[in-house]
C-alpha positions in Angstrom: -51.1 98.8 172.2 -51.3 99.2 176.0 -50.7 95.6 176.1 -47.7 95.9 174.2 -46.1 98.5 176.2 -46.7 96.6 179.7 -45.2 93.5 178.0 -41.9 95.6 176.9 -41.8 97.5 180.4 -42.2 93.4 182.1 -39.5 92.4 179.6 -37.1 95.1 180.3 -37.5 95.3 184.2 -36.6 91.2 184.1 -33.6 91.7 181.9 -32.0 94.6 183.9 -32.9 92.1 186.9 -30.8 89.0 185.3 -28.2 91.4 184.9 -28.0 92.8 188.5 -28.1 89.2 189.8 -25.4 87.9 187.4 -23.6 90.6 188.6 -23.5 89.9 192.5 -20.9 87.6 194.1 -21.8 84.3 194.6 -21.1 83.2 198.2 -20.8 79.9 199.3 -19.6 78.2 202.6 -17.9 79.3 205.8 -14.9 81.3 205.1 -17.0 83.7 203.3 -16.2 87.4 205.1 -17.3 90.9 204.6 -13.8 91.7 203.0 -15.0 90.4 199.7 -17.4 93.9 199.8 -15.4 95.7 202.3 -11.4 95.3 202.3 -10.9 97.1 205.8 -8.3 96.9 207.9 -7.4 98.2 211.0 -3.8 97.8 213.2 -2.7 98.0 217.2 0.7 99.6 216.5 3.9 100.4 218.4 7.6 101.8 217.9 10.0 104.5 217.5 7.1 107.0 217.0 5.2 105.5 219.7 2.0 103.8 220.1 -0.9 104.5 217.5 -3.5 103.3 215.3 -4.3 102.6 211.6 -6.9 102.0 209.4 -5.8 100.2 206.1 -7.8 100.2 202.7 -7.2 97.6 200.2 -8.1 99.3 196.8 -6.7 96.7 194.4 -5.1 93.5 195.2 -1.3 95.4 194.6 -2.4 98.8 196.4 -3.5 99.9 199.5 -4.1 103.4 201.3 -3.3 103.5 205.0 -4.7 106.4 207.6 -2.6 106.4 211.2 -1.8 108.6 214.2 1.1 107.9 216.7 1.6 109.4 220.2 4.3 109.8 223.1 7.3 109.1 221.2 9.4 106.2 223.5 12.4 108.2 225.1 15.4 107.5 224.0 18.9 109.6 223.7 20.5 110.2 220.5 23.5 112.4 219.5 22.8 115.0 216.7 25.2 117.8 215.1 24.2 121.0 214.9 26.1 124.4 213.5 26.7 125.3 217.1 28.1 121.8 217.8 26.9 118.7 218.9 24.1 118.3 221.6 21.9 115.3 223.4 18.3 114.9 222.3 15.8 114.0 224.8 11.8 112.9 223.8 9.9 115.0 225.5 6.8 114.8 223.4 5.6 113.2 219.5 2.8 113.0 217.5 2.2 112.0 214.2 -0.6 111.7 211.4 0.4 110.4 208.8 -0.6 108.7 205.0 0.7 106.5 202.3 -0.3 104.6 199.8 1.1 100.8 199.6 2.8 99.1 196.7 2.6 95.0 196.6 4.4 94.3 193.7 5.1 90.6 194.7 1.4 89.9 195.1 1.8 87.1 193.1 4.5 85.0 194.4 3.7 81.6 196.2 5.7 83.1 199.4 3.7 84.2 201.5 6.2 86.7 203.2 6.6 87.7 199.5 2.7 88.1 198.7 2.5 90.1 201.8 5.4 92.7 201.4 5.1 96.3 200.2 7.0 99.4 199.6 5.3 102.3 201.4 5.2 106.1 199.9 3.5 109.0 201.7 3.7 112.1 204.1 3.1 112.5 207.8 2.8 115.8 209.9 5.1 115.6 212.4 4.6 117.4 215.6 7.8 116.8 218.0 9.5 118.9 220.6 12.8 118.0 221.7 14.8 119.2 224.6 18.4 119.8 224.0 21.7 119.3 226.3 24.9 119.9 225.5 28.2 118.0 226.0 30.2 120.9 227.9 29.2 124.0 229.8 25.0 122.4 230.4 24.4 124.6 227.4 20.7 123.4 227.0 17.7 124.5 224.4 14.8 122.8 222.9 14.2 121.6 219.4 11.3 121.8 217.8 8.9 120.6 214.1 6.0 120.5 213.5 6.2 119.7 209.4 4.9 117.9 206.9 7.5 115.4 205.8 8.1 112.8 203.3 8.4 109.4 203.9 9.7 106.1 202.4 9.4 102.9 203.8 9.6 98.7 203.1 7.0 96.1 204.9 5.4 92.9 205.1 1.8 92.1 206.3 0.6 88.5 206.8 -2.2 87.2 207.8 -2.5 84.8 210.3 -6.0 83.4 209.9 -9.3 84.3 208.9 -9.1 87.6 210.4 -6.2 88.4 212.2 -2.5 89.7 211.1 0.5 91.0 212.0 2.6 93.9 210.4 6.1 95.4 210.9 8.0 98.1 208.5 10.8 100.3 208.6 11.4 103.3 206.7 12.3 106.9 207.1 11.1 110.5 207.1 13.2 113.6 205.6 12.9 116.3 208.1 13.0 120.3 207.0 15.3 122.5 209.4 12.8 122.6 212.6 13.1 125.4 214.8 16.0 125.3 217.3 17.1 127.7 219.7 19.9 127.0 223.1 18.0 129.0 226.4 21.2 130.5 227.3 21.3 133.0 223.7 19.6 133.7 220.9 21.3 132.1 218.2 19.7 129.7 216.4 20.8 126.5 215.4 20.6 124.4 212.3 20.7 120.0 212.3 23.7 118.8 209.9 22.4 117.2 206.9 22.9 113.3 208.0 20.4 113.9 211.1 17.6 115.4 208.9 17.0 111.9 207.9 14.4 110.7 210.6 14.5 106.6 210.4 11.6 104.5 212.1 10.5 101.0 212.8 7.2 100.0 214.1 5.3 96.4 214.7 1.8 96.1 214.6 -1.7 93.3 214.9 -4.0 93.9 212.2 -7.6 92.6 212.1 -9.3 92.4 208.8 -12.9 92.7 209.0 
């Protein structure tokens, strides 16, 4: 009876080991990489929100998740409309922490550009501070935005080789009314509706593990 139990245990163990080996991926050839097990990539980016880094995880061939951080907006001037007239906005400081999902609906296409294109949906915590200068009478002030903003974008992320690739992405954030004050008065400003849409663009180099 003891021998029968022992034999049964051996048979069960062998069966489990055989099943486990059958489930393992067989990697043959010099082109096999850890990407088959860890579909993770990192990127260095520069764009309208500044420079930063991102960590990307491809959960399935069609879906991915990206976590990114950017700092120091590249300086540029922009005229914006407010409830108290037009002002020139000048960049002074910017930080953004973003998370987004990426959907690749054309992954089955033969074109490299099409299969590497994606639609992005997400949100970011934008921390931005701008100086405002009026067109008349040297009126100046400050605009601050420290809120979570929704985001939608369109991008492409093709591979250039076994590990390296690049990305390009354009999108737009929707900003709620920021905190805006004129230094010369206590009047509070409000952005015009069209200026609550904040377009962005970025380019980056990607390394796949």
